[in-house]
DRENDO-1510 file (C-alpha; in Angstrom, 1 decimal, always signed):
<recs>
REC; n; res; u; v; w
REC; 1; MET; +21.1; -12.0; +3.9 .
REC; 2; ALA; +17.9; -14.0; +4.6 .
REC; 3; VAL; +16.1; -11.0; +6.2 .
REC; 4; LEU; +16.9; -9.1; +2.7 .
REC; 5; LEU; +15.6; -12.0; +0.9 .
REC; 6; ALA; +12.4; -12.0; +3.1 .
REC; 7; VAL; +11.8; -8.3; +2.7 .
REC; 8; ALA; +12.4; -8.5; -1.1 .
REC; 9; ALA; +9.9; -11.5; -1.4 .
REC; 10; PHE; +7.4; -9.5; +0.7 .
REC; 11; TYR; +7.6; -6.6; -1.6 .
REC; 12; HIS; +7.3; -8.7; -4.7 .
REC; 13; PHE; +4.3; -10.8; -3.7 .
REC; 14; TYR; +2.5; -8.1; -1.7 .
REC; 15; SER; +2.8; -4.9; -3.6 .
REC; 16; PRO; -0.2; -4.1; -5.9 .
REC; 17; PRO; +0.2; -4.5; -9.6 .
REC; 18; GLY; +2.0; -1.5; -11.2 .
REC; 19; ALA; +3.4; -0.4; -7.7 .
REC; 20; ASN; +7.3; +0.6; -7.6 .
REC; 21; ARG; +8.2; +1.5; -4.1 .
REC; 22; SER; +10.0; +4.5; -3.9 .
REC; 23; SER; +13.1; +5.0; -1.8 .
REC; 24; VAL; +13.6; +8.6; -0.7 .
REC; 25; GLY; +16.3; +9.0; +1.8 .
REC; 26; THR; +16.3; +9.7; +5.5 .
REC; 27; VAL; +14.1; +11.7; +7.7 .
REC; 28; SER; +17.0; +13.6; +9.1 .
REC; 29; ASN; +17.7; +15.5; +5.8 .
REC; 30; ARG; +14.2; +17.0; +5.8 .
REC; 31; LEU; +13.8; +20.7; +6.1 .
REC; 32; GLY; +10.1; +20.9; +7.8 .
REC; 33; PRO; +8.8; +19.8; +11.2 .
REC; 34; ALA; +8.6; +16.0; +11.4 .
REC; 35; ALA; +5.0; +16.0; +12.2 .
REC; 36; ILE; +4.2; +16.9; +8.4 .
REC; 37; TYR; +5.6; +13.9; +6.9 .
REC; 38; PRO; +4.5; +10.3; +7.0 .
REC; 39; ASP; +6.4; +7.7; +8.6 .
REC; 40; PRO; +8.9; +6.6; +5.9 .
REC; 41; ALA; +8.6; +3.0; +7.0 .
REC; 42; ALA; +4.8; +2.9; +6.6 .
REC; 43; THR; +4.6; +5.4; +3.7 .
REC; 44; PRO; +7.6; +5.3; +1.7 .
REC; 45; GLY; +5.8; +6.0; -1.5 .
REC; 46; ALA; +4.8; +4.1; -4.4 .
REC; 47; ILE; +4.8; +4.7; -8.2 .
REC; 48; ASN; +2.2; +3.8; -10.9 .
REC; 49; SER; +4.4; +2.0; -13.4 .
REC; 50; GLU; +1.6; +2.8; -16.1 .
REC; 51; ILE; +2.9; +6.4; -16.1 .
REC; 52; THR; +6.5; +7.1; -17.4 .
REC; 53; GLN; +8.3; +9.9; -18.7 .
REC; 54; GLN; +7.7; +8.4; -22.1 .
REC; 55; ASN; +3.9; +8.6; -21.9 .
REC; 56; ILE; +3.1; +11.8; -19.8 .
REC; 57; SER; +1.9; +13.6; -22.9 .
REC; 58; GLU; -0.8; +11.0; -23.2 .
REC; 59; THR; -1.4; +10.7; -19.5 .
REC; 60; ILE; -0.7; +13.3; -16.6 .
REC; 61; CYS; +0.2; +16.2; -19.1 .
REC; 62; ASN; -2.8; +15.6; -21.4 .
REC; 63; PRO; -5.5; +18.1; -20.7 .
REC; 64; GLU; -8.1; +15.4; -21.5 .
REC; 65; TRP; -6.5; +12.9; -18.9 .
REC; 66; SER; -7.8; +13.3; -15.2 .
REC; 67; THR; -6.9; +11.9; -11.8 .
REC; 68; ARG; -10.5; +10.8; -11.6 .
REC; 69; SER; -9.7; +8.1; -14.0 .
REC; 70; ILE; -7.5; +6.3; -11.5 .
REC; 71; ARG; -8.4; +7.8; -8.3 .
REC; 72; PRO; -9.7; +5.1; -5.7 .
REC; 73; PRO; -13.2; +5.4; -4.4 .
REC; 74; ALA; -13.9; +7.3; -1.1 .
REC; 75; SER; -14.9; +4.2; +0.4 .
REC; 76; TYR; -11.5; +2.7; +0.0 .
REC; 77; THR; -9.6; +5.6; +1.1 .
REC; 78; GLY; -12.0; +6.5; +4.0 .
REC; 79; HIS; -11.7; +3.1; +5.3 .
REC; 80; LEU; -7.8; +3.2; +4.9 .
REC; 81; LYS; -7.7; +6.6; +6.6 .
REC; 82; ARG; -9.5; +5.6; +9.7 .
REC; 83; GLU; -7.4; +2.3; +10.0 .
REC; 84; GLN; -4.1; +4.0; +9.6 .
REC; 85; ILE; -5.2; +6.8; +12.1 .
REC; 86; ARG; -5.5; +4.0; +14.8 .
REC; 87; GLU; -2.7; +2.0; +13.4 .
REC; 88; PHE; -0.2; +5.1; +13.4 .
REC; 89; GLY; -1.3; +6.1; +16.9 .
REC; 90; TYR; -2.5; +9.8; +15.8 .
REC; 91; PRO; -3.5; +11.7; +18.8 .
REC; 92; ASP; -6.5; +13.2; +16.9 .
REC; 93; PRO; -8.8; +10.3; +15.9 .
REC; 94; ASN; -11.2; +12.4; +14.0 .
REC; 95; PRO; -11.0; +11.3; +10.1 .
REC; 96; GLU; -12.3; +14.7; +9.1 .
REC; 97; ASP; -9.3; +16.5; +10.4 .
REC; 98; TYR; -7.1; +14.6; +7.6 .
REC; 99; GLU; -7.0; +14.2; +4.0 .
REC; 100; GLU; -5.9; +10.4; +2.8 .
REC; 101; ASP; -3.1; +11.9; +0.7 .
REC; 102; HIS; -0.9; +10.1; -1.7 .
REC; 103; LEU; +2.7; +10.9; -0.9 .
REC; 104; ILE; +3.6; +10.9; -4.6 .
REC; 105; PRO; +0.4; +12.4; -6.1 .
REC; 106; LEU; -1.7; +11.0; -9.0 .
REC; 107; GLU; -0.7; +14.0; -11.1 .
REC; 108; LEU; +3.0; +12.8; -10.6 .
REC; 109; GLY; +2.5; +9.1; -11.3 .
REC; 110; GLY; +1.9; +8.1; -7.8 .
REC; 111; HIS; +0.3; +4.6; -7.2 .
REC; 112; PRO; -3.4; +5.1; -6.6 .
REC; 113; THR; -4.2; +2.3; -4.3 .
REC; 114; ASP; -1.1; +1.2; -2.5 .
REC; 115; PRO; -1.2; +1.8; +1.0 .
REC; 116; ALA; +2.6; +2.6; +0.9 .
REC; 117; ASN; +1.7; +5.6; -1.0 .
REC; 118; LEU; -1.2; +6.7; +1.2 .
REC; 119; TRP; -1.3; +8.4; +4.7 .
REC; 120; PRO; -3.6; +10.6; +6.8 .
REC; 121; GLU; -2.1; +14.1; +6.3 .
REC; 122; ALA; -3.4; +16.8; +8.8 .
REC; 123; TYR; -5.2; +19.9; +7.4 .
REC; 124; SER; -3.8; +21.9; +10.3 .
REC; 125; PRO; -1.7; +23.2; +11.9 .
REC; 126; ALA; +0.1; +24.6; +8.6 .
REC; 127; PRO; +2.0; +23.4; +7.0 .
REC; 128; GLY; -0.4; +20.6; +6.3 .
REC; 129; ALA; -2.4; +19.1; +3.3 .
REC; 130; ARG; -3.4; +22.3; +1.7 .
REC; 131; GLU; +0.3; +23.5; +1.5 .
REC; 132; LYS; +1.3; +20.1; -0.1 .
REC; 133; ASP; -1.4; +20.4; -2.7 .
REC; 134; LYS; +0.4; +23.8; -3.8 .
REC; 135; VAL; +3.5; +21.6; -4.3 .
REC; 136; GLU; +1.8; +18.9; -6.1 .
REC; 137; ASN; +0.5; +21.5; -8.6 .
REC; 138; TYR; +3.7; +23.1; -9.0 .
REC; 139; LEU; +5.7; +20.1; -9.6 .
REC; 140; HIS; +3.0; +18.9; -12.0 .
REC; 141; ARG; +3.3; +22.2; -14.0 .
REC; 142; GLN; +7.2; +21.9; -14.0 .
REC; 143; VAL; +7.1; +18.2; -15.3 .
REC; 144; CYS; +4.5; +19.1; -18.0 .
REC; 145; GLU; +6.6; +22.2; -19.0 .
REC; 146; GLY; +9.6; +20.0; -19.5 .
REC; 147; LYS; +11.5; +22.0; -16.7 .
REC; 148; ILE; +12.0; +18.7; -14.5 .
REC; 149; PRO; +11.8; +15.0; -15.4 .
REC; 150; LEU; +8.9; +13.1; -13.7 .
REC; 151; GLY; +11.3; +10.8; -11.7 .
REC; 152; GLU; +12.9; +13.8; -10.3 .
REC; 153; ALA; +9.8; +15.5; -9.4 .
REC; 154; GLN; +8.6; +12.0; -7.6 .
REC; 155; LYS; +11.8; +12.1; -5.7 .
REC; 156; MET; +11.5; +15.7; -4.6 .
REC; 157; ILE; +7.9; +15.4; -3.4 .
REC; 158; ALA; +8.5; +12.0; -1.4 .
REC; 159; ALA; +11.8; +13.1; -0.1 .
REC; 160; ASP; +10.8; +16.6; +1.3 .
REC; 161; TRP; +7.7; +18.2; -0.1 .
REC; 162; TYR; +8.1; +21.2; +2.3 .
REC; 163; LYS; +11.5; +22.0; +1.0 .
REC; 164; VAL; +10.1; +22.4; -2.5 .
REC; 165; TYR; +7.1; +24.4; -0.9 .
REC; 166; GLU; +9.8; +26.9; +0.7 .
REC; 167; GLU; +12.3; +27.0; -2.5 .
REC; 168; ALA; +9.6; +27.6; -4.9 .
REC; 169; HIS; +8.0; +30.4; -2.6 .
REC; 170; LEU; +4.6; +28.9; -2.8 .
REC; 171; HIS; +3.3; +30.6; +0.4 .
</recs>
């Protein structure tokens, strides 16, 4: 019980404002190879509480809205990427081989700066960052066309983006 309280206190006091940590299930039920996913303990995903199902027409689904309005500066993501590559023990230390990616993307209401929503995602081998980008765009369209709720899209991409990639035939 004391451990649970300590963990809850940590997340309460150390989560950035507007962060809502995502819980997405276990790694064992993922369709793709383990190397294409972030470590769920380090990168569980985090949601931007300022983007909700109720306001998507003013935010992510508004043609005038852009992720540029909330995207963190390259100086922040570049530093975090280098730090995470070292911390996570990636065998390839070259930051140019990775995109510092949001597990729950900005266009689906992911938190822009919470490290729990960011990880160095490899460009290759495929599937990698470029394939996940296709999933992000597909789910964004699905949400904005009213085909799936925002929260469901967030859970789908965080739980197993590759499963969406395969089932939606985004090759």
